[in-house]
C-alpha positions, 0 to 999 in steps of 0.5 A, a space after each residue: 499499499 505505501 508503494 501505491 500511495 507514493 505512485 499516486 503522489 507521483 501521478 497526481 504531480 504529473 497531471 497537475 504540473 505536467 505542462 509549462 502553462 500549468 507552472 506558469 499560472 501556478 507560479 502567478 497564484 503564488 506571486 499575486 495571491 489576491 489577483 494580479 496587480 501592476 506595480 506601476 500603475 495598480 491595474 489588476 487586469 493583465 494579459 499573458 504574452 503568446 510569445 512570452 507566456 512568462 510574461 504578464 502585460 498590464 491591460 493599462 499601462 502595458 507595463 510588462 512582468 515576468 512571473 519569474 523576475 526577481 526570483 531564483 527563477 530570475 532569467 531561468 532559461 530551463 522549463 519550468 516544468 523541470 524546475 517544479 520537478 527538481 523541487 517536488 524531488 527534493 521535498 518529497 525524499 526524505 534522504 534528499 536527492 543529488 545533482 547526480 540522481 536529478 540530472 538522470 531523472 530529468 534528462 539534465 547534465 550535472 552542472 545544470 542539476 547542481 546549479 538548480 539544487 543549490 538556487 533551491 538550498 539558497 531559498 530554504 535558508 531558515 534564519 529569521 523564523 521563528 526562535 526556539 522556545 522552552 527547554 533547548 538542547 545545543 552542542 557542537 559537532 566536527 564535520 571533515 578531516 580529523 586534522 593534526 594532534 595540533 588541531 584537537 579538541 575544538 581547534 579548527 587549525 585543520 582547514 578541513 575541518 568544520 564546526 557545526 552548532 545546533 540547538 533542538 527543543 525538548 518536548 515531553 513525550 507523549 504516550 504513543 512515543 515514549 520512552 522518548 529518544 535514548 529513554 529519556 522521556 523527550 523528543 525532539 521539537 523544531 531545530 536550528 543549526 548552522 556553520 560557525 568560525 569558531 566554538 569562541 563565547 562571541 560566535 556561540 552567543 551570536 548563535 544562540 540570540 539569533 535563533 532562541 527566544 530570550 529567557 529559554 533554558 539552554 543545556 549545554 556541556 561545561 565549555 566556558 564559551 556558553 557561559 556569556 550566553 547566561 544574560 539572556 538564557 537560563 543556562 544550565 551546564 551538565 558535567 560531561 566527565 567524559 565527552 563520550 557521555 555527551 549523548 546520554 545527557 544531550 540526547 536529542 541534539 546528538 541523535 541529529 547530529 548522527 542523523 545530518 552526518 548519515 544524511 550527507 554521507 549517505 546522499 552526497 557522499 560528503 560535502 565541502 565546507 564552501 557548501 556545508 552552509 546551504 546543506 546545513 539549511 536544505 537539512 534544517 528546513 526540512 527537519 522542521 516541516 517533517 510533518 508536512 512532507 506531502 505539502 512541503 513542494 507547495 512551501 518550497 514553491 512559495 520560498 523560490 518564489 519569494 527569495 531573491 535571484 543568485 548567479 551561478 557566480 555567488 553560488 560558486 563562492 558559497 553561502 554566507 555564515 550566519 547571515 539572514 538571506 530573508 524572513 519567510 515563516 514556510 
């Protein structure tokens, strides 16, 4: 039965968005949810051009505007049908999709598929969304090379080492979810994750203030970098003794670290430091909407429509660290 349901979902998507015109109409409905309105004269009537079907022309002042103008899809030459399928595959597959997979499925060369997916990831930045609240576990982990003996602990002496910080809300497990994660009695709420330059008090405090509500109760290990956050949060530092005990005292955040690393390794076979922040955005967006998978495509299209254009060169430079891209909530 699950396979049958999946097949029906694919068929339904194909039937709804199987033509360029269907995709244009859907983008127009997202861009102008209350109906078309000319941004130049305010007229609410427009005509779709036959020669350039993505373009709508105001019937009053004849101002022309494309449904993709000023969005992630700005000036794209790729059929919207393929963009929609790429967004659908990214949204629906819990394991995520690689550029190689999307290229095979949609008949795209690898570089085009890679660019499409990275543009979609840029639209999924969760910075500026609802802050975490209540009881929140916070910790860091490393991804990448172990480095030399001089790059142990929280050191980033090795350029292949990446420092990732994550905060996860603790929620009491419902009876159906007991005994909770690792017998803790808790399950995960929403999460926030970022690639940070260092484990200094400045960088950790900046992450917490940007992502956790003032007054929340944060639980961390005994690392001194968290001490300065006590001005804004209730702070409980747990003395771990052996670092290997971190998963016992901070079970939710460590489970998600493991899940993230398995996702990156299994789907993408590793991620470079330059692009790690973008993959963190994708993982975080999907994780916080894990109960909305059946509608996730619609939310992704909304993000596409409301996110600023980005060039191939800008993608190549990698996303900025801890810098908001927009403040959308879906």
